[in-house]
C-alpha positions in Angstrom: 0.0 0.1 0.0 1.3 3.5 -0.9 1.4 5.6 2.3 3.4 8.3 0.7 0.5 10.2 -0.8 -0.1 11.3 -4.3 1.1 14.3 -6.4 -1.4 17.1 -6.2 -2.1 20.2 -8.2 -3.3 23.7 -7.1 -6.4 24.5 -9.1 -7.1 28.0 -7.9 -9.0 30.2 -5.5 -12.7 30.1 -5.1 -14.0 33.4 -3.7 -17.5 32.0 -2.8 -18.1 32.3 0.9 -20.2 30.1 3.1 -20.3 32.7 5.9 -19.1 36.1 7.1 -15.9 34.7 8.6 -14.7 32.9 5.5 -12.3 34.7 3.2 -12.0 32.2 0.3 -11.1 28.6 -0.5 -7.9 27.2 -1.9 -8.7 24.3 -4.3 -6.3 21.4 -5.0 -6.9 18.1 -6.9 -5.1 14.8 -6.9 -5.7 11.3 -8.4 -5.3 8.0 -6.6 -2.8 5.8 -8.3 -4.4 2.8 -6.7 -8.1 3.4 -7.5 -8.0 6.0 -10.2 -10.4 8.1 -8.3 -9.9 11.9 -8.4 -10.1 13.9 -5.2 -10.8 17.5 -4.5 -9.4 19.3 -1.5 -10.8 22.5 -0.2 -8.6 24.6 2.2 -11.2 27.2 3.4 -9.4 30.4 4.7 -10.9 32.1 7.6 -10.0 35.1 9.6 -6.9 35.0 11.8 -5.1 32.6 9.4 -7.4 29.7 10.3 -7.7 27.0 7.5 -10.3 24.3 7.4 -9.2 21.4 5.3 -12.0 19.3 3.6 -11.8 16.7 0.8 -14.0 14.6 -1.2 -14.0 12.0 -4.1 -15.1 14.1 -7.1 -17.5 11.3 -8.2 -19.6 12.5 -5.2 -19.6 16.2 -6.3 -23.2 16.7 -6.0 -23.3 19.6 -3.6 -24.9 18.7 -0.2 -23.3 15.8 1.5 -20.2 15.6 -0.7 -17.8 15.7 2.3 -20.0 12.9 4.0 -19.7 10.2 1.3 -17.4 7.2 1.6 -15.3 6.4 -1.5 -14.7 2.7 -0.3 -11.2 2.7 -2.0 -9.6 1.3 1.1 -6.5 3.7 0.9 -7.1 6.2 3.7 -3.4 6.5 4.7 -2.3 7.7 1.2 -5.3 10.0 0.7 -4.7 11.4 4.2 -1.1 11.8 3.7 -1.8 13.8 0.5 -4.2 16.1 2.3 -1.5 16.8 5.0 1.1 17.5 2.4 -1.4 20.0 0.9 -1.8 21.6 4.4 2.0 21.9 4.7 2.1 23.6 1.2 -0.3 26.1 2.6 1.9 26.5 5.6 4.9 27.1 3.5 3.0 30.0 1.8 1.6 31.3 5.0 3.9 30.9 8.0 1.0 31.9 10.4 -1.4 29.4 9.2 -3.3 27.3 11.7 -5.6 24.4 10.6 -8.6 22.5 11.7 -10.4 19.5 10.7 -13.8 18.2 11.3 -15.0 14.7 11.0 -18.1 14.8 8.8 -21.2 12.8 10.0 -22.2 9.7 8.1 -25.2 7.5 8.4 -23.5 5.0 10.8 -22.5 7.8 13.4 -24.4 7.9 16.6 -25.6 11.2 18.1 -23.6 12.9 20.8 -20.5 10.8 20.0 -17.5 11.9 18.0 -17.9 10.9 14.4 -16.1 7.9 13.0 -14.2 10.1 10.6 -13.0 12.3 13.4 -11.7 9.2 15.2 -9.9 8.0 12.1 -8.5 11.5 11.4 -7.2 11.8 14.9 -5.6 8.4 14.7 -3.8 9.3 11.4 -2.7 12.7 12.7 -0.9 10.9 15.5 1.3 9.3 12.7 2.7 12.8 11.7 5.1 14.7 14.0 3.7 18.2 13.7 4.2 19.3 17.2 7.3 21.5 16.1 4.8 23.7 14.3 1.4 23.1 16.0 -0.2 22.5 19.2 -3.2 20.3 18.8 -6.5 20.9 20.6 -9.2 18.2 20.4 -12.9 19.1 20.7 -14.7 15.7 20.6 -18.1 17.2 21.2 -17.7 18.9 17.7 -15.7 16.1 16.2 -13.1 18.8 15.6 -9.3 19.2 16.0 -7.5 22.6 15.8 -3.8 22.6 15.1 -2.7 26.1 16.5 0.4 27.5 14.9 3.1 28.0 17.6 5.1 30.5 15.7 2.0 32.8 15.1 0.8 32.4 18.7 3.8 31.9 20.8 2.2 32.1 24.3 -0.4 29.9 25.8 -2.7 32.9 26.4 -2.6 33.7 22.6 -3.4 30.1 21.7 -6.2 29.9 24.4 -7.8 33.1 23.1 -7.7 31.8 19.5 -9.3 28.5 20.6 -12.0 30.3 22.5 -12.9 32.3 19.4 -13.1 29.1 17.4 -15.5 27.5 20.0 -17.7 30.6 19.9 -17.9 30.3 16.2 -18.6 26.6 16.4 -21.4 27.1 19.0 -22.9 29.8 16.7 -22.7 27.5 13.7 -24.7 24.8 15.6 -27.4 27.0 16.9 
C-alpha cells in the first residue's frame, strides 16, 4: 500500500463564501494511483489565518453531502497523507497558518458521540510529527481538532484566546 501520498495540483482560489468569517477557498486536486479516483481538496481560509481542510471524491460532487460520502477505495493513509502535504504547502506559503479538521457525519454515526471520521483523522494525525509547528487541541463534542500555529501564537494565552474564538464560532454555527 502506498502511504506516501499522491502528487497534487493547485487548481485556484474560489471566492464563494459560506459565511461572514470565510475569506475564500484554496482548491487542489489529486488522483489516486491505486483506485484511479480523483479527489478535490478545499482549504477554506478564515479570519486569523485559520484554515479548514476538507476533501471529497469528485464522483460525489453533488453539492450537499459531498464531504460525508465514503469512497470505499480502502486507501485512507495515502489519501490522508496527500491532504496533510497540501496543508504543509499552505503553511509554506503562510507561516502563520493554523488548521482545523472536522469529522463529517455519516449514516453510521451515533448522536452525541465523536464521528467515525473524526476518530480516524485523529488516529492518522498521530502518525505525523507536527508538534514542532502546531499545538493540537481536540474538541470531541464537535468532532473537531484545531492545530494552532506555535510561531504565530507563541504564548499559551494567545493560543487559548484563539481556541476560545473558534469555539464561539462553532457554537454559533450549531445554533
